[in-house]
C-alpha positions as CSV (number, residue, x, y, z in Angstrom):
1,M,-30.2,-92.3,35.7
2,I,-33.7,-92.7,34.3
3,F,-34.8,-96.3,33.5
4,S,-37.1,-96.7,30.6
5,N,-38.0,-100.3,31.5
6,P,-39.6,-100.8,34.9
7,V,-38.2,-104.3,35.3
8,I,-34.6,-102.9,35.2
9,A,-35.5,-100.2,37.8
10,Q,-36.9,-102.8,40.2
11,A,-33.9,-105.0,39.8
12,A,-31.5,-102.2,40.5
13,A,-33.1,-101.0,43.8
14,P,-32.2,-103.8,46.2
15,Q,-28.5,-103.5,45.5
16,G,-28.4,-100.0,46.6
17,A,-30.4,-100.8,49.8
18,A,-28.0,-103.5,50.9
19,G,-25.0,-101.2,51.0
20,G,-27.0,-98.5,52.8
21,G,-27.8,-100.9,55.6
22,M,-24.2,-101.4,56.5
23,Q,-23.5,-97.8,56.3
24,M,-26.4,-97.2,58.8
25,I,-24.8,-99.7,61.3
26,I,-21.4,-98.1,61.0
27,M,-22.9,-94.6,61.5
28,M,-24.8,-95.7,64.6
29,V,-21.6,-97.2,66.1
30,V,-19.7,-94.0,65.4
31,L,-22.5,-91.9,67.0
32,F,-22.6,-94.1,70.0
33,G,-18.8,-93.8,70.4
34,L,-19.0,-90.0,70.2
35,M,-21.8,-89.9,72.7
36,Y,-19.7,-92.0,75.0
37,F,-16.7,-89.8,74.9
38,M,-18.7,-86.6,75.0
39,M,-21.3,-87.3,77.7
40,I,-21.0,-90.6,79.5
41,R,-17.3,-90.6,80.1
42,P,-17.1,-87.1,81.7
43,Q,-20.2,-87.7,83.8
44,M,-18.5,-90.9,85.2
45,K,-15.3,-88.9,85.9
46,R,-17.3,-86.3,87.9
47,Q,-19.0,-89.0,89.9
48,K,-15.8,-90.6,90.8
49,E,-14.3,-87.3,91.9
50,H,-17.4,-86.6,94.0
51,R,-17.2,-90.0,95.8
52,A,-13.5,-89.3,96.6
53,L,-14.5,-85.8,97.9
54,L,-17.1,-87.4,100.2
55,A,-14.9,-90.3,101.3
56,G,-12.2,-87.7,102.4
57,L,-14.5,-85.5,104.6
58,S,-13.4,-85.2,108.2
59,K,-14.2,-83.0,111.2
60,G,-13.0,-79.5,110.8
61,D,-13.3,-79.4,107.0
62,E,-15.1,-76.3,105.6
63,I,-17.7,-77.2,103.1
64,V,-20.5,-75.8,100.9
65,T,-23.6,-77.9,100.2
66,S,-25.5,-77.9,97.1
67,G,-28.2,-75.8,98.7
68,G,-25.6,-73.1,99.4
69,I,-25.1,-73.7,103.1
70,A,-21.5,-73.0,104.1
71,G,-20.1,-74.3,107.4
72,R,-17.5,-76.4,109.2
73,V,-18.0,-80.2,109.7
74,D,-18.5,-81.2,113.3
75,D,-19.4,-84.9,112.9
76,V,-19.2,-87.3,110.0
77,G,-21.6,-90.3,109.8
78,E,-22.2,-92.9,107.2
79,T,-25.0,-91.0,105.4
80,F,-25.3,-87.7,107.3
81,I,-22.9,-85.0,108.4
82,T,-23.4,-82.4,111.2
83,V,-22.3,-78.9,109.9
84,E,-21.7,-75.9,112.2
85,I,-23.0,-72.9,110.3
86,A,-22.7,-70.3,113.1
87,P,-21.4,-70.5,116.6
88,N,-23.5,-73.2,118.5
89,V,-25.8,-73.7,115.5
90,M,-25.6,-77.2,114.1
91,V,-27.4,-78.6,111.0
92,K,-27.6,-82.1,109.8
93,V,-27.3,-82.7,106.1
94,Q,-26.9,-85.7,103.9
95,K,-23.4,-86.4,103.0
96,G,-24.0,-86.6,99.2
97,L,-25.2,-82.9,99.3
98,V,-21.7,-81.7,99.8
99,S,-20.6,-79.9,96.7
100,Q,-17.2,-78.6,97.5
101,V,-14.6,-78.5,100.3
102,L,-13.2,-75.1,100.9
103,P,-9.7,-74.3,101.8
104,K,-9.0,-73.9,105.5
105,G,-9.8,-70.3,106.8
106,S,-12.2,-69.5,104.0
107,L,-15.3,-69.1,106.4
108,K,-13.4,-66.6,108.6
109,S,-12.7,-64.3,105.6
110,V,-16.4,-64.1,104.7
């Protein structure tokens, strides 16, 4: 709509801006909700699963570290574990670097 009188055009502008501000807040809340369910929540779930995996480590478990080292757990400490990667070859790695626990007997088949 084209206004012929500039006073009418200036008076009509603030009414549209007030409604737009509320829409912006609602849109930001919706976007934050989507980001939470798409990114934050799955990451928290993965962290919880990884903590459970680390808490369940015991001597004799076969593991793979995030660096790709596969071996059998020989000793479990509070922050470090000792992994046997070959007969009589022990490596000490940080407990947090364990990426997965393999089924028993997996290392013999390789």
